[in-house]
N, C-alpha and C positions, 0 to 999 in steps of 0.2 A: 309563621314561616316554617316550611317543611325541611327536615333533614332526613336523609336515609342512607343506609349502607349501600355502597356500590362496589361491585367486584373489581378489584384492581389487578393489574398485570404485575409481573415480578418487579421488584425494586431494583431496576437497572437504570443506567443513565445513557442510553444511546442517543446519538444525535439524530433528529428527524431526517428522514430521507427526502423530504420535499414538502412543499406547501400543499394544503388541502385543495381538492378540486371540487367543482360543482357536481351535484347529483346528475347523472345522465339525463338529458332532455330538459333540464331546468337551468335557469340563470343562477349565478352565485347568490347565496342567501344575503350576503353583505350588500349586493346591488339592490335586491328586492327591498331590503329594510332601509337603505339610505334614500331610495326614491320615495319610500312611504312617507317619511316625515315631510319632505318637500311637497308631496301631494296633499297632505293634510292641511298644511298652511295655504296652499293654493286653493283648496276647496273652501277654506274659511274666507279668503279674500273674495272669491266668486259669490259666496253666500252673502257677504257684506254688501256687495254691489247689487244683489237682488233685494236687499232690504230685510234679510233674515237676521235673527238674533245671534250675536256673538258673545260668548261668555269667556272671561278669563278665569281659569280653574286651577285650584291648588292640586298638587300632583296626586294626592290620594283621596280626593273627593269621590264619593260614590257616583261615578260618571254614568253608570247604568241608568240612574234616575233622570239625568239630563237628556240622555239619548231617547228616553220615552217621550220627550217633547220635541225631538228633532232639533235641539239646540246645538250649534256648532261651537266646539270648545277648543281653545288654545291655552298653552300653559306658560305662565310667566317664569316659573322655575327653569323650564327647558329653554326658554328664550334667553334668560339671563346666563345660563351655563354656556349656551352657544355664543353669546356675545363675549363672555369672558374668554372662551377658548379661541376666539378670533381676535383676541388682544384689544378689544374695544371696551372691556368692562371697567377698567380703571377710570377712563374718561367719564363714564356715566356715574360711577360711584362718587367721583368728585363733584359732578353736577348736582347729585342728590344732597351732598354735604353743603353745597352752596345754597340749596333750597331750605336748609335748616335741619336736615336729618343727620344724626350723629354717626360718625365713622365707626362706631363700635357695634352698630346693628348689622344684620346679615347683608353680605355683599349682593346676594340675589335680590333682596328687597330694595337696596339702593339703586341697583341697575333698573329694576322694574319700575320704581317710583319715578325715576328720571324719565324713562321712556313713556310712562303714562302721562307725564306732564308735558310731553311734546318734544323731548330731546331726541333728535334723530340717531339712528344706529347704523353702523356699516355692516352689521351681521343680518341674519334673516329678519325680514320685516313681519310684524304681527299686527293684524287689524285691531283697532281700538274697541273696547268692550261696550256692550249694552247692559250687561249685568256681570257680577262676579259671584263665583261659587267657591265657598271656602270651608275648610274643616281644619281641626287642630290636632289630628292624629300624628302628623309629621312633626309639628312643632307649634307651641302655643303662640309664638311670635307671628304666625300666619294671620291671626285675627286682626292685629293692628295694621299689619302690612295691607291686607285686603280692604280694611275699613278706609284706609287712606286712598287706595285706588278708587273706591266707590265715591269718596268725598270729592276727589279731583274731577271725576266725570259726572257727578250727581246722578248716580245710577243705583239700582237696588243691589243689595248683597244678601245672598242666601247662605246661611251659616248652619253647618251641622256640627254639633258639639260631641266630641268623643272624650269621655272622662279618662284620666290617666289609669292605666291598667296595673294596679298595685298588687295583683295576685296572679298566679300562674294561669288559672282558668278565668274566663270571662263569666261573671255571675249572671244569673237569669235576670236579676234586677237591672243590671247595666244594659243587658240586651233589650229589655223592655223599654228602657229610657232611649236607647239609640234608635229602635224601631219607631218610637214616637217622634224622634228628630227627623227621620226619613219621611214620615207622614206629614209633618209640618212643612218640610221642604217641598213636598209634592203640592201641598195647598198653595204655597207661595208661588211656585212655578205655574200652576194653573191660572193664578191671577195675573202674573206677569205676561204669560204667553197668550192668554185667552183660549187655551186648548185644554182638553181633558187628558188626564194621564192615560197613556196608551199601553195597556198591559202586554200586548203582543210585541211591541217594540222593546219594552223593558225585558221581557223574557229572552228575546233574541240577543240583546246586549249582554245579558248575564251568561248565556250560552257561549257567546264569542269570547267574553272575558275569561271564562273558565278554560276554554280551549287554548287561548293565548297563554294563560298562566301555566298550564300543563306543559306546553312546548318550551316556554322560557325556563321553567324549573328543570326540565329534562336537559336542556342545553347547559345550564349552570352546573348540573351534577356531573358532567363529564370531566370537570376539573379534578375529580377524585382519582382518575386513572394515572398510572405512573408508567411511562411519561405521559403528561397531559397533552391532549390534542389542541389545547388552547392556553392562553394566558388570561388571567383575570382582567387584564387591560382590554382584551377583546370584548369582554362583557361591559366594561365602562363605555366603550364606543357604541354600544347598543342601548344605553340608558335612555336616550331620547326616544327610541322606538317603543320601549315598554312603558314609558311614562305617557307619551302622547297618543298611543294607538292600542291600548289594551282591548277596546271594544270594536276594533276594526278587523274584519276577516283577513285583510291583506297582511296584518301583523301576525295573526295566527299562522297563516301559511308561511310567512317568512321565517318565523321561529321554528316551525316544524322542519323546514329545509335546513336551518342552521343545525338543529339537533341531528338530522340525518347526515349532514356533512361531518360532524364530529364523530358519529358512529362509524362512518366510512373511513375517517382518518385513523381510527384505532385499528381497523382491519388492515389498512394499507401502510401503517407506520409513518404517517405524515402528521404535521402539526403546524400551527401558526407560530409556535415557539421553536426556533430552529437550532437552539444550542442544547448541549447536555444539561440536564437539571442537576446542577451541583447542590442546590437547595430549593426547597418549596416553602413559601411563607404565606401567612395571612396578612392581607392589607386591610387595615381598619379605617373606615370613614369614607367620606366623599372625596374624590380626587381633587387636586388643585388644577382646575381646568386651564388656567392661563399657562401652566407649566407642565402639562401632561407628558410631553416628550422628555422633559428634564427629570420627571419622576421615573420614567421607564428606563432610560438609557443606563444609569449606573447599575441597575438590577440586571439588565440584559448583558452588560459587559462582564458581569461576575457569574453569569449562569444562574441567577436567582429568579425563579419563576413564581409569580403570584398564583397560588393554587387554591386560595380561599378568600372570598370577599363577603361581607355582610350586606353591603349596599345593594348589589344587584338582585339577589333572590328576595329581598324585602318587598319587591314589587310583584312577586309571583305568589299569589294566594288564591285558593280555590274554596268554593262554598256550595251548599245545596239549600236553596231557600233563603228567605229574607232574614231569618234569625241567624243562620250561619254567616250570611253576608255581613250583618252588623258585627258579629264577633271577629270575622276576618279583617274587616277594616279597622278594628280597634287595635290591631297588632302592628306596630311600626317600631323601628329601632329607638326612637326617642319617647315612645309612649308606653313602654312596658317596664315592669319592675326589674331590678338588677338581677334577680334570680333567673328570669327568662332570658335576659341579655347574656348572662354567663352561659346558660345552657345552650342557647343557639350557637354561640361561637365555639364552645368546647366540643359540641357534637360535630360541627363542621371541621374543626381542627383534627379531630380523631378520624373522621370519615375520609378526609382528603389527605391526611398524612403530611403535616407541616412540621418544620423544625425551627421556626422563628416567627416573630410577628413585628410588623411595622405599623405604627399608629400615627395618624394625622390628628394633631391637636388643632382642630379647625376653628379658627377665630370666628368665622361666620356662623358656626353651629354649636353654640355653647351648651344647649341641652344634651347633645350627643357627646361632646368632649368632656363634660362635667363628670360623667360616670367612669371615664377611662382610667384614672389612677387605681380605682378598686378593681376594674376589669383586668388591668395589667397584673395586679398582685395575684388575682385568682389564677391567671394563666401561668405565671411563674411557679406557683405552688402546685397546682394540680396537673398541668400539662408538661411541666419541667422543660420550658422553652425560654430562650432569651427574648426579651421584648425591648424595643427601643422606640422612641417617639420623636417627632419633629414638629416644628411650628409651621402651620400652613393656613390656607384659606381657599375655599372653593371658587371664589370669584375675584377677590381683591389681591392683586399681585404684590402689593406692598407688604403683605404679611407672610410671604414665603421667601426663604433664603436658600438659594441653590447650594451654596457652599456648606451651610449647616446641614442640609439634607444629605449631601454626599458624605460628610463626616459621620453622620449617624448611620447611614447605610454601611459604610466601611466598618464601623464598630460592630454592627450586627453580624456582618459576614465573618469577622475575626472570631467572634464568640461562637457562631455556628460551626465554623471550621474546627475549633477546639472541641466542641461537644461531639461533632461527628467522629473525629479521630478517636476520642475516648470511647464512644459507644461501639464503633467498629472493632476496636482492639479487644473489647469484651464480647464480641460476637452478637451485639444487640442491633436492633433496627435503628437506623439513623432518625427515623421520623416518628412523630407522635402517632399513636394508634390506641385502640381500645384495650390492648393487652399490656402495654408498657406504661400506662399512666393511671392515676387514681382520680376519681371524681372529687370535686371540691366539697367543702362543707355546705356551701349554698346549693350545689346540685343534690347532695344527700337530703337536704331539707326539702327541696322541691320534689324529689322522688318519694319521700315519706308522705308528703301531703297528697300526692297522686295515689299512692298505695292505700292510704286511709280512706280516700273517697271511693276507691274501687271496692273496698271491704264494706263500706256503708251501703253502696249500691247493691251488693250481693245480699 
Protein backbone atom coordinates (compact mmCIF):
# COMPACT_ATOMS: atom_id res chain seq x y z
CA UNK A 1 0.00 0.00 0.00
CA UNK A 2 1.37 3.36 -0.95
CA UNK A 3 1.33 6.48 1.16
CA UNK A 4 2.72 9.82 0.12
CA UNK A 5 2.86 13.38 1.24
CA UNK A 6 0.30 15.64 -0.38
CA UNK A 7 0.45 19.42 -0.34
CA UNK A 8 -2.44 20.61 1.77
CA UNK A 9 -4.26 23.90 1.71
CA UNK A 10 -4.46 26.07 4.81
CA UNK A 11 -6.20 24.56 7.79
CA UNK A 12 -9.46 26.45 7.53
CA UNK A 13 -13.00 25.17 7.74
CA UNK A 14 -14.95 26.82 4.93
CA UNK A 15 -18.21 25.34 3.78
CA UNK A 16 -17.95 24.03 0.23
CA UNK A 17 -19.49 26.37 -2.30
CA UNK A 18 -21.18 23.59 -4.21
CA UNK A 19 -21.08 20.03 -5.48
CA UNK A 20 -18.31 18.93 -7.85
CA UNK A 21 -19.11 19.04 -11.54
CA UNK A 22 -18.08 16.70 -14.36
CA UNK A 23 -15.02 17.46 -16.43
CA UNK A 24 -16.07 19.42 -19.52
CA UNK A 25 -17.04 17.12 -22.36
CA UNK A 26 -17.23 14.03 -20.12
CA UNK A 27 -19.98 12.25 -18.19
CA UNK A 28 -19.74 12.29 -14.38
CA UNK A 29 -17.18 9.79 -13.13
CA UNK A 30 -19.77 8.38 -10.74
CA UNK A 31 -22.02 7.54 -13.69
CA UNK A 32 -19.19 5.92 -15.65
CA UNK A 33 -18.27 3.75 -12.68
CA UNK A 34 -21.81 2.80 -11.64
CA UNK A 35 -22.60 1.65 -15.16
CA UNK A 36 -19.36 -0.30 -15.26
CA UNK A 37 -20.29 -2.83 -12.57
CA UNK A 38 -23.65 -3.47 -14.23
CA UNK A 39 -21.88 -3.95 -17.55
CA UNK A 40 -19.44 -6.46 -16.10
CA UNK A 41 -22.25 -8.58 -14.71
CA UNK A 42 -24.19 -8.30 -17.97
CA UNK A 43 -21.07 -9.37 -19.88
CA UNK A 44 -20.78 -12.40 -17.63
CA UNK A 45 -24.40 -13.41 -18.20
CA UNK A 46 -23.98 -13.10 -21.97
CA UNK A 47 -20.79 -15.17 -21.79
CA UNK A 48 -22.63 -17.82 -19.77
CA UNK A 49 -25.31 -18.02 -22.47
CA UNK A 50 -22.57 -18.51 -25.09
CA UNK A 51 -21.19 -21.42 -23.07
CA UNK A 52 -18.02 -19.63 -21.96
CA UNK A 53 -16.42 -20.26 -18.58
CA UNK A 54 -17.48 -18.21 -15.55
CA UNK A 55 -15.29 -18.08 -12.47
CA UNK A 56 -16.27 -16.94 -9.01
CA UNK A 57 -13.19 -15.10 -7.84
CA UNK A 58 -11.90 -13.89 -4.48
CA UNK A 59 -11.34 -10.16 -4.40
CA UNK A 60 -7.54 -10.14 -4.45
CA UNK A 61 -6.88 -13.17 -6.64
CA UNK A 62 -4.26 -12.35 -9.34
CA UNK A 63 -6.98 -11.74 -11.91
CA UNK A 64 -4.40 -10.93 -14.59
CA UNK A 65 -3.75 -14.68 -14.86
CA UNK A 66 -7.43 -15.46 -15.44
CA UNK A 67 -7.65 -12.76 -18.10
CA UNK A 68 -4.82 -14.45 -20.02
CA UNK A 69 -7.30 -17.28 -20.63
CA UNK A 70 -10.33 -15.09 -21.41
CA UNK A 71 -12.20 -16.30 -18.31
CA UNK A 72 -15.12 -14.13 -17.21
CA UNK A 73 -14.87 -13.37 -13.50
CA UNK A 74 -17.47 -12.25 -10.97
CA UNK A 75 -16.91 -11.65 -7.28
CA UNK A 76 -18.87 -13.29 -4.43
CA UNK A 77 -17.58 -10.67 -1.95
CA UNK A 78 -18.92 -7.85 -4.11
CA UNK A 79 -22.19 -9.71 -4.67
CA UNK A 80 -22.58 -10.33 -0.92
CA UNK A 81 -21.84 -6.69 -0.07
CA UNK A 82 -24.42 -5.52 -2.63
CA UNK A 83 -26.94 -8.02 -1.28
CA UNK A 84 -26.34 -6.77 2.27
CA UNK A 85 -26.59 -3.12 1.21
CA UNK A 86 -29.94 -3.85 -0.43
CA UNK A 87 -31.19 -5.29 2.88
CA UNK A 88 -31.42 -8.88 1.60
CA UNK A 89 -28.30 -10.18 3.32
CA UNK A 90 -29.88 -11.21 6.62
CA UNK A 91 -32.31 -13.56 4.88
CA UNK A 92 -29.48 -15.32 3.06
CA UNK A 93 -27.37 -15.46 6.23
CA UNK A 94 -30.21 -17.23 7.99
CA UNK A 95 -30.64 -19.59 5.03
CA UNK A 96 -26.97 -20.57 5.27
CA UNK A 97 -27.41 -21.17 8.99
CA UNK A 98 -30.35 -23.47 8.18
CA UNK A 99 -27.95 -25.33 5.87
CA UNK A 100 -25.64 -25.96 8.84
CA UNK A 101 -23.17 -23.10 8.60
CA UNK A 102 -22.44 -21.40 11.91
CA UNK A 103 -23.62 -17.82 12.37
CA UNK A 104 -20.15 -16.96 13.69
CA UNK A 105 -18.51 -17.23 10.26
CA UNK A 106 -18.21 -14.34 7.80
CA UNK A 107 -21.49 -12.80 6.66
CA UNK A 108 -20.19 -12.56 3.10
CA UNK A 109 -19.51 -16.30 3.15
CA UNK A 110 -22.96 -17.15 4.47
CA UNK A 111 -24.67 -15.00 1.84
CA UNK A 112 -22.50 -16.49 -0.88
CA UNK A 113 -22.96 -20.10 0.20
CA UNK A 114 -26.74 -19.72 0.36
CA UNK A 115 -26.76 -18.14 -3.10
CA UNK A 116 -24.46 -20.86 -4.46
CA UNK A 117 -26.88 -23.47 -3.13
CA UNK A 118 -29.71 -21.91 -5.15
CA UNK A 119 -31.29 -19.42 -2.74
CA UNK A 120 -32.59 -16.53 -4.88
CA UNK A 121 -31.59 -12.95 -4.15
CA UNK A 122 -33.40 -9.68 -4.73
CA UNK A 123 -30.12 -7.87 -5.43
CA UNK A 124 -27.86 -8.11 -8.47
CA UNK A 125 -27.95 -11.59 -10.01
CA UNK A 126 -24.68 -13.44 -10.55
CA UNK A 127 -24.28 -16.39 -12.97
CA UNK A 128 -23.33 -19.70 -11.37
CA UNK A 129 -19.66 -20.70 -11.62
CA UNK A 130 -17.83 -23.24 -13.75
CA UNK A 131 -14.75 -22.91 -11.53
CA UNK A 132 -13.60 -20.92 -8.51
CA UNK A 133 -10.40 -18.90 -8.20
CA UNK A 134 -9.27 -18.41 -4.62
CA UNK A 135 -6.39 -16.96 -2.65
CA UNK A 136 -5.88 -16.32 1.06
CA UNK A 137 -4.17 -12.91 1.10
CA UNK A 138 -7.43 -11.24 2.13
CA UNK A 139 -8.29 -13.81 4.79
CA UNK A 140 -7.52 -17.47 5.47
CA UNK A 141 -11.23 -18.24 5.81
CA UNK A 142 -11.54 -17.74 2.04
CA UNK A 143 -10.09 -21.22 1.53
CA UNK A 144 -12.93 -23.11 3.24
CA UNK A 145 -15.57 -20.74 1.85
CA UNK A 146 -14.47 -21.40 -1.74
CA UNK A 147 -13.92 -25.10 -1.13
CA UNK A 148 -17.57 -25.31 -0.15
CA UNK A 149 -18.68 -23.44 -3.29
CA UNK A 150 -16.63 -25.90 -5.36
CA UNK A 151 -18.19 -28.81 -3.49
CA UNK A 152 -21.75 -27.52 -3.97
CA UNK A 153 -21.26 -27.23 -7.74
CA UNK A 154 -18.74 -30.08 -8.17
CA UNK A 155 -16.35 -27.77 -10.01
CA UNK A 156 -12.57 -27.25 -9.93
CA UNK A 157 -10.93 -24.82 -7.54
CA UNK A 158 -7.69 -23.01 -8.37
CA UNK A 159 -5.95 -21.94 -5.18
CA UNK A 160 -3.03 -19.50 -4.89
CA UNK A 161 -1.46 -19.56 -1.44
CA UNK A 162 0.03 -16.35 -0.03
CA UNK A 163 2.00 -16.92 3.20
CA UNK A 164 1.35 -14.48 6.02
CA UNK A 165 3.71 -11.52 5.65
CA UNK A 166 5.38 -11.46 9.06
CA UNK A 167 8.17 -9.04 8.07
CA UNK A 168 8.10 -5.56 6.57
CA UNK A 169 9.71 -6.65 3.30
CA UNK A 170 8.62 -9.64 1.24
CA UNK A 171 11.56 -12.04 1.20
CA UNK A 172 12.95 -13.43 -2.04
CA UNK A 173 12.16 -16.92 -0.79
CA UNK A 174 8.49 -16.03 -0.41
CA UNK A 175 8.44 -14.42 -3.83
CA UNK A 176 9.94 -17.59 -5.31
CA UNK A 177 7.18 -19.59 -3.62
CA UNK A 178 4.40 -17.30 -4.86
CA UNK A 179 5.73 -17.22 -8.43
CA UNK A 180 5.65 -21.01 -8.26
CA UNK A 181 2.02 -20.76 -7.15
CA UNK A 182 1.26 -18.58 -10.18
CA UNK A 183 2.92 -21.10 -12.49
CA UNK A 184 0.92 -23.96 -10.99
CA UNK A 185 -2.32 -21.97 -11.35
CA UNK A 186 -1.48 -21.38 -15.01
CA UNK A 187 -0.94 -25.13 -15.52
CA UNK A 188 -4.32 -25.83 -13.92
CA UNK A 189 -6.09 -23.25 -16.05
CA UNK A 190 -4.51 -24.59 -19.22
CA UNK A 191 -5.95 -28.00 -18.35
CA UNK A 192 -9.38 -26.63 -17.37
CA UNK A 193 -9.79 -24.32 -20.38
CA UNK A 194 -7.96 -26.32 -23.02
CA UNK A 195 -6.09 -23.12 -23.93
CA UNK A 196 -2.47 -22.10 -23.70
CA UNK A 197 -1.44 -19.15 -21.53
CA UNK A 198 -1.67 -15.99 -23.66
CA UNK A 199 1.27 -13.75 -22.74
CA UNK A 200 -0.07 -10.81 -24.76
CA UNK A 201 -3.43 -10.88 -22.94
CA UNK A 202 -1.63 -11.20 -19.62
CA UNK A 203 0.63 -8.22 -20.33
CA UNK A 204 -2.36 -6.11 -21.37
CA UNK A 205 -4.24 -7.06 -18.19
CA UNK A 206 -1.18 -6.09 -16.08
CA UNK A 207 -0.87 -2.73 -17.87
CA UNK A 208 -4.56 -1.99 -17.30
CA UNK A 209 -4.42 -3.08 -13.66
CA UNK A 210 -1.50 -0.73 -13.02
CA UNK A 211 -3.24 2.14 -14.81
CA UNK A 212 -6.41 1.57 -12.78
CA UNK A 213 -4.48 1.34 -9.51
CA UNK A 214 -2.57 4.56 -10.23
CA UNK A 215 -5.81 6.47 -10.87
CA UNK A 216 -7.55 4.95 -7.81
CA UNK A 217 -4.67 5.80 -5.49
CA UNK A 218 -4.53 9.32 -6.90
CA UNK A 219 -8.25 9.75 -6.15
CA UNK A 220 -7.78 8.35 -2.62
CA UNK A 221 -4.91 10.73 -1.93
CA UNK A 222 -7.11 13.81 -2.43
CA UNK A 223 -8.55 13.18 1.03
CA UNK A 224 -5.35 14.78 2.35
CA UNK A 225 -6.48 18.26 1.29
CA UNK A 226 -8.08 20.59 3.84
CA UNK A 227 -10.92 20.95 3.25
CA UNK A 228 -11.23 17.63 1.46
CA UNK A 229 -12.97 17.49 -1.93
CA UNK A 230 -14.56 14.23 -0.83
CA UNK A 231 -15.54 12.02 2.08
CA UNK A 232 -14.13 8.57 2.69
CA UNK A 233 -17.69 7.35 2.23
CA UNK A 234 -17.41 8.35 -1.44
CA UNK A 235 -14.58 5.85 -1.75
CA UNK A 236 -16.66 3.17 -0.04
CA UNK A 237 -19.27 3.70 -2.75
CA UNK A 238 -16.62 2.86 -5.38
CA UNK A 239 -15.34 -0.32 -3.74
CA UNK A 240 -17.38 -2.49 -6.10
CA UNK A 241 -15.66 -0.81 -9.02
CA UNK A 242 -12.08 -1.31 -7.85
CA UNK A 243 -12.79 -4.91 -6.77
CA UNK A 244 -14.60 -6.11 -9.90
CA UNK A 245 -12.92 -4.10 -12.64
CA UNK A 246 -9.21 -3.56 -11.93
CA UNK A 247 -8.25 -5.03 -15.31
CA UNK A 248 -10.99 -3.25 -17.27
CA UNK A 249 -10.00 -0.16 -19.28
CA UNK A 250 -13.39 1.37 -18.50
CA UNK A 251 -12.46 1.33 -14.80
CA UNK A 252 -9.11 2.96 -15.51
CA UNK A 253 -10.83 5.76 -17.39
CA UNK A 254 -13.55 6.11 -14.75
CA UNK A 255 -11.02 6.53 -11.94
CA UNK A 256 -8.95 8.92 -14.01
CA UNK A 257 -12.08 11.04 -14.43
CA UNK A 258 -12.76 10.78 -10.70
CA UNK A 259 -9.27 12.04 -9.85
CA UNK A 260 -9.63 14.87 -12.37
CA UNK A 261 -12.94 15.87 -10.78
CA UNK A 262 -11.35 16.00 -7.32
CA UNK A 263 -8.51 18.13 -8.70
CA UNK A 264 -11.05 20.43 -10.30
CA UNK A 265 -12.97 20.61 -7.00
CA UNK A 266 -9.88 21.82 -5.18
CA UNK A 267 -9.44 24.62 -7.69
CA UNK A 268 -13.13 25.58 -7.63
CA UNK A 269 -13.73 25.16 -3.90
CA UNK A 270 -16.35 22.45 -4.27
CA UNK A 271 -16.70 19.14 -2.47
CA UNK A 272 -18.97 16.16 -2.03
CA UNK A 273 -18.71 17.09 1.68
CA UNK A 274 -20.95 20.13 2.03
CA UNK A 275 -20.38 21.07 5.68
CA UNK A 276 -17.47 22.75 7.46
CA UNK A 277 -14.90 20.18 8.57
CA UNK A 278 -15.16 20.46 12.33
CA UNK A 279 -13.14 17.26 12.60
CA UNK A 280 -11.32 14.86 10.29
CA UNK A 281 -11.17 11.21 11.35
CA UNK A 282 -9.80 7.85 10.28
CA UNK A 283 -12.46 5.17 9.75
CA UNK A 284 -11.00 1.73 10.33
CA UNK A 285 -12.42 -1.39 8.70
CA UNK A 286 -15.02 -2.47 6.20
CA UNK A 287 -18.26 -0.47 6.46
CA UNK A 288 -21.48 -2.03 7.74
CA UNK A 289 -23.13 -2.21 4.33
CA UNK A 290 -26.69 -2.82 5.62
CA UNK A 291 -26.43 0.41 7.64
CA UNK A 292 -24.17 2.63 5.54
CA UNK A 293 -26.48 5.63 5.83
CA UNK A 294 -26.72 5.07 9.59
CA UNK A 295 -22.93 5.20 9.78
CA UNK A 296 -22.71 8.40 7.77
CA UNK A 297 -25.51 10.55 9.16
CA UNK A 298 -24.28 11.06 12.78
CA UNK A 299 -20.89 12.08 11.41
CA UNK A 300 -22.36 14.44 8.82
CA UNK A 301 -24.62 16.12 11.37
CA UNK A 302 -21.59 16.94 13.55
CA UNK A 303 -19.33 18.03 10.69
CA UNK A 304 -17.02 15.03 11.13
CA UNK A 305 -15.52 14.09 7.78
CA UNK A 306 -13.85 10.73 7.19
CA UNK A 307 -10.51 11.84 5.74
CA UNK A 308 -8.60 8.56 6.00
CA UNK A 309 -9.56 4.95 5.31
CA UNK A 310 -7.42 1.83 4.98
CA UNK A 311 -9.94 -0.36 3.17
CA UNK A 312 -10.08 1.62 -0.09
CA UNK A 313 -6.39 2.11 -1.01
CA UNK A 314 -5.68 -1.53 -0.06
CA UNK A 315 -6.96 -2.40 -3.54
CA UNK A 316 -4.64 0.05 -5.26
CA UNK A 317 -1.27 -1.60 -5.75
CA UNK A 318 1.23 -1.30 -8.59
CA UNK A 319 4.05 -3.51 -9.78
CA UNK A 320 6.57 -4.05 -12.58
CA UNK A 321 7.02 -7.66 -13.60
CA UNK A 322 5.91 -10.96 -12.18
CA UNK A 323 8.07 -10.84 -9.04
CA UNK A 324 6.86 -7.39 -8.02
CA UNK A 325 3.35 -8.60 -8.78
CA UNK A 326 3.76 -11.49 -6.34
CA UNK A 327 5.06 -9.13 -3.64
CA UNK A 328 2.26 -6.62 -4.25
CA UNK A 329 -0.45 -9.26 -3.99
CA UNK A 330 0.99 -10.50 -0.70
CA UNK A 331 0.19 -7.17 1.01
CA UNK A 332 -3.37 -6.87 2.34
CA UNK A 333 -4.73 -5.51 5.64
CA UNK A 334 -5.19 -9.00 7.12
CA UNK A 335 -2.03 -10.61 5.77
CA UNK A 336 0.75 -8.34 7.02
CA UNK A 337 2.60 -8.03 10.31
CA UNK A 338 1.42 -5.54 12.88
CA UNK A 339 4.45 -3.32 12.22
CA UNK A 340 3.29 -2.82 8.64
CA UNK A 341 -0.28 -2.31 9.75
CA UNK A 342 0.71 0.40 12.23
CA UNK A 343 2.97 2.12 9.71
CA UNK A 344 0.29 2.21 6.97
CA UNK A 345 -2.26 3.82 9.23
CA UNK A 346 0.10 6.16 11.05
CA UNK A 347 1.47 7.54 7.79
CA UNK A 348 -2.04 8.02 6.48
CA UNK A 349 -3.12 9.74 9.70
CA UNK A 350 -0.21 12.18 9.52
CA UNK A 351 -0.45 12.77 5.76
CA UNK A 352 -4.20 13.37 5.88
CA UNK A 353 -4.31 15.30 9.15
CA UNK A 354 -6.86 13.52 11.34
CA UNK A 355 -7.80 14.23 14.94
CA UNK A 356 -9.61 11.03 15.90
CA UNK A 357 -10.29 7.44 14.85
CA UNK A 358 -13.43 5.32 14.66
CA UNK A 359 -12.94 1.55 14.58
CA UNK A 360 -15.41 -1.08 13.40
CA UNK A 361 -14.97 -4.27 15.41
CA UNK A 362 -16.31 -6.29 12.50
CA UNK A 363 -17.75 -9.61 13.65
CA UNK A 364 -17.49 -10.96 10.09
CA UNK A 365 -13.78 -10.16 9.82
CA UNK A 366 -12.03 -11.51 12.89
CA UNK A 367 -8.51 -11.50 11.39
CA UNK A 368 -8.86 -7.76 10.82
CA UNK A 369 -10.52 -6.93 14.12
CA UNK A 370 -8.18 -9.14 16.17
CA UNK A 371 -5.25 -6.75 15.78
CA UNK A 372 -7.26 -3.64 16.55
CA UNK A 373 -6.72 -3.38 20.34
CA UNK A 374 -2.95 -3.11 19.79
CA UNK A 375 -3.47 -0.77 16.81
CA UNK A 376 -5.61 1.50 18.97
CA UNK A 377 -2.98 1.57 21.71
CA UNK A 378 -0.33 2.55 19.18
CA UNK A 379 -2.46 5.37 17.77
CA UNK A 380 -3.25 6.80 21.19
CA UNK A 381 0.43 6.75 22.17
CA UNK A 382 2.17 7.92 19.02
CA UNK A 383 -0.51 9.95 17.23
CA UNK A 384 -2.02 11.41 20.42
CA UNK A 385 -5.59 11.01 19.16
CA UNK A 386 -8.77 9.70 20.77
CA UNK A 387 -9.95 6.35 19.44
CA UNK A 388 -13.35 4.77 19.95
CA UNK A 389 -14.74 1.52 18.60
CA UNK A 390 -18.16 0.06 17.92
CA UNK A 391 -19.53 -3.42 17.27
CA UNK A 392 -20.48 -3.97 13.67
CA UNK A 393 -20.67 -6.38 10.77
CA UNK A 394 -20.08 -5.94 7.08
CA UNK A 395 -23.13 -8.02 6.13
CA UNK A 396 -25.17 -9.33 9.07
CA UNK A 397 -27.38 -6.53 10.39
CA UNK A 398 -27.97 -8.38 13.67
CA UNK A 399 -24.45 -7.48 14.76
CA UNK A 400 -24.79 -3.70 14.48
CA UNK A 401 -26.56 -1.46 16.97
CA UNK A 402 -27.42 2.00 15.69
CA UNK A 403 -27.87 3.36 19.21
CA UNK A 404 -24.53 2.03 20.42
CA UNK A 405 -22.87 3.54 17.35
CA UNK A 406 -24.43 6.96 17.93
CA UNK A 407 -23.31 6.91 21.56
CA UNK A 408 -19.74 6.04 20.61
CA UNK A 409 -19.62 8.72 17.91
CA UNK A 410 -20.92 11.31 20.36
CA UNK A 411 -18.25 10.31 22.85
CA UNK A 412 -15.55 10.64 20.19
CA UNK A 413 -16.82 14.08 19.21
CA UNK A 414 -16.79 15.30 22.82
CA UNK A 415 -13.18 14.19 23.29
CA UNK A 416 -12.12 15.69 19.97
CA UNK A 417 -13.77 18.99 20.88
CA UNK A 418 -11.86 19.08 24.17
CA UNK A 419 -8.56 18.21 22.44
CA UNK A 420 -9.17 20.83 19.74
CA UNK A 421 -9.91 23.60 22.23
CA UNK A 422 -6.83 22.69 24.26
CA UNK A 423 -4.54 22.67 21.24
CA UNK A 424 -5.92 25.84 19.72
CA UNK A 425 -5.50 27.66 23.05
CA UNK A 426 -1.81 26.71 22.89
CA UNK A 427 -1.49 27.81 19.29
CA UNK A 428 -1.04 24.22 18.09
CA UNK A 429 -2.44 22.52 15.01
CA UNK A 430 -5.69 20.70 15.74
CA UNK A 431 -4.75 17.81 13.52
CA UNK A 432 -2.21 15.01 13.60
CA UNK A 433 0.78 15.67 11.36
CA UNK A 434 4.45 14.83 10.98
CA UNK A 435 5.54 17.77 13.13
CA UNK A 436 3.41 17.34 16.23
CA UNK A 437 3.53 13.56 16.76
CA UNK A 438 6.21 10.99 17.51
CA UNK A 439 6.59 7.68 15.76
CA UNK A 440 5.79 4.61 17.84
CA UNK A 441 8.26 1.99 19.04
CA UNK A 442 6.96 -0.38 16.35
CA UNK A 443 7.58 2.25 13.66
CA UNK A 444 11.09 2.88 15.03
CA UNK A 445 11.76 -0.85 14.89
CA UNK A 446 10.55 -1.03 11.31
CA UNK A 447 12.57 2.02 10.28
CA UNK A 448 15.71 0.58 11.91
CA UNK A 449 15.26 -2.70 10.02
CA UNK A 450 14.92 -0.77 6.77
CA UNK A 451 18.02 1.37 7.53
CA UNK A 452 20.07 -1.72 8.37
CA UNK A 453 19.13 -3.33 5.07
CA UNK A 454 20.06 -0.18 3.15
CA UNK A 455 23.50 -0.14 4.85
CA UNK A 456 24.05 -3.79 3.96
CA UNK A 457 23.07 -3.08 0.35
CA UNK A 458 25.67 -0.30 0.20
